[in-house]
C-alpha positions in Angstrom: 0.0 0.0 0.0 2.6 2.5 -1.2 2.1 5.9 0.4 -0.3 4.5 3.0 2.2 2.7 5.2 1.3 2.0 8.8 3.2 3.8 11.6 2.1 1.3 14.3 4.7 -1.0 15.9 3.6 -4.6 16.2 4.0 -5.7 19.9 3.7 -9.5 19.2 4.6 -11.8 16.4 2.2 -13.0 13.7 0.1 -15.9 15.1 0.0 -14.7 18.7 -3.3 -13.7 20.3 -4.3 -10.2 19.4 -7.9 -10.2 20.7 -9.4 -12.3 23.4 -13.2 -12.5 23.9 -13.7 -13.8 27.4 -17.1 -15.3 28.6 -19.0 -12.5 26.8 -22.6 -12.2 27.8 -25.1 -9.6 26.5 -28.6 -9.5 27.9 -31.5 -7.3 26.7 -34.4 -7.3 29.2 -33.4 -10.7 30.6 -32.9 -12.3 27.1 -29.3 -13.4 26.4 -28.3 -12.2 22.9 -24.8 -13.6 23.7 -24.3 -16.3 26.3 -20.8 -16.9 27.7 -19.0 -16.6 24.3 -15.2 -17.0 24.3 -12.8 -17.1 21.4 -9.5 -15.6 20.3 -8.3 -13.7 17.2 -4.7 -14.3 16.2 -2.6 -11.6 14.7 -2.4 -11.9 10.9 -5.4 -14.1 10.4 -8.8 -13.7 8.8 -11.4 -15.0 11.3 -14.9 -15.5 10.1 -17.8 -15.1 12.6 -20.9 -16.9 11.2 -24.3 -18.2 12.2 -27.9 -18.2 11.3 -30.0 -15.0 11.5 -30.3 -14.0 15.2 -27.2 -16.0 16.2 -25.6 -13.0 17.9 -22.9 -12.1 15.3 -23.5 -8.3 15.1 -24.2 -8.2 18.9 -20.8 -9.6 19.4 -19.3 -7.0 17.0 -21.1 -4.3 18.9 -19.9 -5.4 22.2 -16.3 -5.6 21.0 -16.4 -2.1 19.5 -18.1 -0.3 22.3 -21.7 0.0 20.9 -23.0 -2.3 23.7 -21.7 -2.7 27.2 -21.2 -6.4 28.2 -23.5 -7.7 30.9 -20.6 -10.0 32.0 -17.3 -11.0 30.4 -14.7 -8.9 28.7 -12.8 -8.2 25.5 -9.1 -7.7 25.6 -7.0 -6.1 22.8 -3.4 -6.9 23.3 -4.2 -7.8 26.8 -5.9 -4.5 27.6 -9.6 -4.5 28.4 -11.9 -2.4 26.2 -14.8 -2.8 28.5 -16.4 0.5 29.5 -14.5 2.5 26.9 -16.3 4.7 24.3 -16.3 3.8 20.7 -13.8 6.5 19.7 -11.4 5.3 22.4 -11.6 1.7 21.2 -10.9 2.9 17.7 -7.8 4.7 19.0 -6.7 1.5 20.7 -6.7 -0.2 17.3 -10.1 -1.7 16.6 -12.0 -0.3 13.6 -15.2 -1.5 11.9 -17.5 -1.1 9.0 -21.3 -1.4 9.5 -24.0 -3.7 8.1 -25.8 -0.5 7.0 -23.4 1.9 5.3 -22.5 4.9 7.4 -20.7 7.5 5.4 -20.8 11.3 5.3 -22.9 11.6 2.2 -22.2 15.2 1.4 -18.5 14.9 1.9 -16.2 13.7 -0.9 -14.8 10.2 -0.8 -11.4 11.6 0.1 -12.8 13.7 2.9 -14.5 10.6 4.3 -11.1 8.9 4.5 -9.4 12.0 6.0 -12.0 11.8 8.8 -10.7 8.4 9.6 -7.1 9.6 9.6 -8.0 12.3 12.2 -8.1 9.4 14.8 -4.3 9.4 14.7 -3.6 13.1 14.6 -2.0 14.9 17.5 -2.9 18.5 16.6 -4.9 20.3 19.3 -8.0 22.3 18.3 -6.2 25.6 18.8 -3.3 24.3 16.7 -5.7 23.4 13.9 -7.5 26.8 14.1 -4.2 28.6 14.0 -2.8 26.3 11.3 0.3 25.6 13.3 3.1 23.7 11.5 2.2 20.3 12.9 -1.4 20.8 11.7 -0.2 21.8 8.2 2.1 18.7 8.1 -0.6 16.4 9.2 -3.1 17.9 6.8 -0.8 17.4 3.9 0.1 13.8 4.9 -3.6 13.1 5.3 -4.3 14.0 1.7 -1.5 11.8 0.4 -2.4 8.8 2.6 -6.1 9.2 1.9 -5.5 9.1 -1.8 -3.3 6.0 -1.3 -6.0 4.3 0.6 -8.6 5.1 -2.1 -6.2 3.7 -4.6 -5.7 0.6 -2.5 -9.4 -0.2 -2.4 -9.8 0.6 -6.1 -11.8 3.8 -6.1 -9.2 6.6 -6.4 -10.9 7.8 -9.5 -13.9 8.8 -7.4 -11.9 10.8 -4.8 -13.7 14.1 -5.4 -17.2 12.6 -5.7 -19.6 13.0 -2.9 -20.1 9.7 -1.0 -23.8 9.6 -1.7 -23.1 9.8 -5.5 -21.0 6.6 -5.4 -22.3 3.3 -6.5 -23.3 0.9 -3.7 -20.1 -1.2 -4.2 -17.9 1.8 -4.2 -19.5 3.0 -0.9 -18.7 -0.4 0.6 -15.1 0.0 -0.5 -15.0 3.6 0.9 -16.1 2.4 4.3 -13.2 -0.1 4.3 -10.8 2.6 3.3 -12.0 4.9 6.1 -11.7 2.1 8.6 -8.2 1.4 7.4 -7.4 5.1 7.8 -7.6 4.7 11.6 -4.6 2.3 11.3 -6.3 -0.6 13.0 -4.7 -3.6 14.7 -8.0 -5.4 14.0 -10.3 -4.6 11.1 -13.9 -5.7 11.7 -16.1 -6.1 8.6 -19.8 -6.5 9.1 -21.3 -8.1 6.1 -19.2 -6.3 3.5 -20.6 -8.3 0.6 -24.2 -7.6 1.3 -25.9 -6.6 -2.0 -23.0 -7.6 -4.1 -23.2 -9.6 -7.3 -20.9 -12.7 -7.8 -18.2 -10.7 -9.6 -18.1 -8.1 -6.9 -17.9 -10.7 -4.2 -14.8 -12.2 -6.0 -13.2 -8.8 -6.1 -14.0 -8.3 -2.4 -12.4 -11.6 -1.5 -9.2 -10.5 -3.3 -9.3 -7.2 -1.4 -9.7 -8.8 2.0 -6.8 -11.2 1.2 -4.7 -8.2 0.2 -5.6 -6.3 3.4 -4.3 -9.3 5.4 -1.2 -9.5 3.3 -0.5 -5.9 4.2 -0.2 -6.9 7.8 -3.7 -6.4 9.1 -5.9 -8.8 11.1 -9.5 -9.2 9.9 -12.7 -10.2 11.7 -15.4 -10.9 9.1 -19.2 -11.3 9.6 -20.7 -12.6 6.4 -23.7 -14.7 5.3 -22.3 -15.8 1.9 -20.7 -19.1 2.8 -18.7 -19.4 -0.4 -17.0 -16.1 0.4 -16.4 -17.1 4.0 -15.0 -20.5 3.1 -12.9 -19.0 0.4 -11.2 -16.2 2.4 -11.0 -17.1 6.1 -8.3 -18.9 7.9 -10.5 -20.0 10.8 -14.3 -19.7 11.6 -16.2 -19.2 14.8 -19.9 -20.3 14.5 -22.6 -18.9 16.8 -26.1 -20.3 17.3 -28.7 -18.7 19.6 -26.0 -16.6 21.2 -23.7 -19.4 22.1 -20.5 -20.6 20.4 -21.2 -23.8 18.4 -17.9 -24.4 16.8 -14.4 -22.9 16.3 -12.2 -24.5 13.6 -10.6 -24.2 10.1 -13.0 -23.9 7.2 -12.8 -27.5 6.0 -13.7 -28.8 9.4 -16.6 -26.3 9.8 -18.0 -27.2 6.4 -18.2 -30.8 7.4 -19.4 -30.3 11.0 -22.8 -31.9 11.5 -23.7 -29.3 14.2 -23.0 -26.5 11.8 -24.9 -28.2 8.9 -27.9 -28.7 11.3 -27.8 -25.1 12.5 -28.0 -23.8 8.9 -30.2 -26.4 7.3 -32.2 -27.7 10.2 -32.2 -31.2 11.7 -33.6 -34.0 9.5 -37.1 -35.0 10.7 -35.9 -38.4 11.9 -33.1 -36.9 14.0 -35.4 -34.2 15.4 -37.8 -36.9 16.5 
């Protein structure tokens, strides 16, 4: 990703635990949307989080990124708890996400949307920005360069000056990924990034996700398209009714009778 290099220093080697979800429980009015869920995410991997509708996938994402406060349990990023922190604080710690429903600044250009993400790493104070102090000027210039590099990386640099709302649906999805990458995350969380894509667009997205991992990022992916999940992930965690059902490599998950039953339903003889 030339021109968009990360400034973060990796604290542990590839393959070591980056994120630990520990006994995570989320209750809404006594109903457990997540029930004592535990799993780890290793640095440098693409982890899929799958399950039938209502399994608790997005609830888990929301708890990890500060949208929901866990009822019990915790989430650790590099051994540091994110529990009780605000969403922007968790982003600064190194956990960024996209959303199932696209959330862009529609009247801002694609480049401006990415620059907003880059602001998460800026050190200029408000007075310094207002007075256009040297540090602010330097950060502003580097933001433009890196923002363009990120748009190039996700394949939409030609739309840099277009307002976000004028972009095609697929380009908006890519812009969300670029904005999340702009925060320089240790973990990139993608919530159904292929929703609404045609088969060709899904193939392109798979290639982009692999490239993101190859650039040194760790990816957590929620996705309903099983072909995409099986084709791009290194490991898969399966949720059902808010509980962890399985945690294994794609080939094992594909052949797990419990996972097959969760998605397709129990045969009548077995159910009896």
